[in-house]
C-alpha angles and dihedrals in degrees: 000000000000119000125197120235090247093056090047090052092050091048093048092049092050092045091056092048092049094054089087098036120104118249113265095034112142117237124226115278125264093258093047090053091047090054094043098050098030092230135124126275089248091056090051090049091051091048092052090047088055092049089051091051090050091052094241098117140019128208125228109194111236092011109059142245122313140190106267122243091242120067096217111151130181113285115254094229121119109265095165090110088072092069090068094039091054093054114103114264112233096222123187111267096019111142115246114267093014095136121131118222131202104193105142104167092122092053094039091055092060091050098049116134107233129198123242090262093067125077108219112227089152109064124093100207128087119266110240089254088066098041122098090240097165091050092047093050093048092047093050091049093048092045091052090059094054111101090214090059091076097043123089109270124224113276091246093050140267105318095228091051091049089051090052093050091048091054093042093052094042127190094122094291121164131202089265089065093054131084117185111224138177097271130289103308093050091047092050092050091049093050094050094048090047097048106030129072116213110277094020121132122247123191116231134177117259111250100024144163110292090229089063092055092045093049092049092051092045089055091051093248129141112236112221109200120219119186127243135220131191090290096048132251112024108239096203089060091042093057091048093048093050091047093047100043105026089228115175099194129063121184120204137169103213100191128049092340119222114270106001099044092225119148127208112245117226089252092051091049090055091048092052092049092049093051093045092051091049089055097040092242132146120235113216106206109202098194095179096146101045092118095038099081113136124239090258096043099105122203118339127206115266116254117281092245089064089072099039115102092158099061096247094135128071106193126207120199125175137186096200101088094056098040120026137320086242096058091080099177126130141142142237116213124194143147126228137006093334089077091066090053092049092048091052093049091048091049092053093046103044111353090221143333109269112265095230089061093046094049091046089052090049091052090051098050094043094046116115090240098052097099091041089053091052090048092050090049091051091054092047092049092050091054093047092047092054092048091048093048092051091049093046092049091050093046105037102021134262094282097054093098118063091175127033101192121204091211141040123045110269147066127219106220121195115214132213109266092246090064121087115215097218093043092049092048091051092047091047092053090050086056094049101265125112117203137157125254113230092232089076089071100054132083089210134012120301124214094211117070118226141165127204118225119199118200101189104069096061119088096245146357088257090058090051092050094048094046095050093047089048087068093064097093089049092053092049097039102044 
């Protein structure tokens, strides 16, 4: 993980101050640290991550950050040599631009541990009040009693879980077309390392999920942004990008895209597949929100892999978003020789997903209450969406939302041009609201300022409403 000089300075300052502080002492909140040091929320998060690595502090989700029991502090030796050693070596024969990058500020921001004084409109995982906690607890208990839970699972995944994923995704898939992975981000990273050679281009939506950008850079690939409209990825720009760059991988989020909320129509899906086949390119279908349709969503198009006899699509499906951030179980689905490549890459990266997690996931999705839990979640998400939309319209104006998605967990809010994303995010955190600057979702700079508001990480719909409306003075006064 890379750390900016500013985050390192903040961490070093706090480490020195904490040398004489008793263990168990609570640190200042995120927003207090933002105000004190005059830095962004991401910088504070990176500084606290450093302090955690050094053993100086420990985080307690929902409570805050505390002085650790141990008094380990950074060694005083000279580690400056590492700066040069960590620079990419320009070896003979290396393709131009084949440098891997590990900048994860966009991802780190969504995983920040916030104190109880901050309403989280940033996170992408369900608050415990939305999680099927009883079902998860029962599943974990039942899985623990299975003898197979403590045996090494097959590399491709527990057969019964692969069968379930094949049926859930559809399209005539069998267990042989399924590879169980450690949730969506892990699957995405595996796909990009398996398919892309260092320095190669990869087409991504613009804007797109920060984890997509981070995974592409970590694989040494060059993200090529292609714009969206209300129906998703624009196929005229896709054809031009594939012709111009020769890219052989296209990444799309077909339903309730992160961050815009746009969904690919069935016609647009067919157009993308046709263009990809003409160029001999794979389409990576990150179907992260398939089970996050709201109660009023109506029918959604089937996944792209359901109409893909030629093996163009590599499908990603995850259980994490609709259960818990800790149930990191997902699947890759693909036809043809590419599955052997994916399986090899997964084996090198992680060997296999731990059997206790797989069997717990299997218990969850085969429980009698699984579909009822998804239905209850859909109703809760619908209510939160409506509350969030009303609050956004009152705070930012009726034209702030180009898309009002009936699925997913977030809204893409356009800002008046006089507002700066980073400045608004910092001011919001200082006022007890965490949100995400739109810049995190672009490969390059965007001329239109946005923020993304998540409505699933806060304790209740009332908290979402209060937090969004709390931004009104900042919008007027900035």
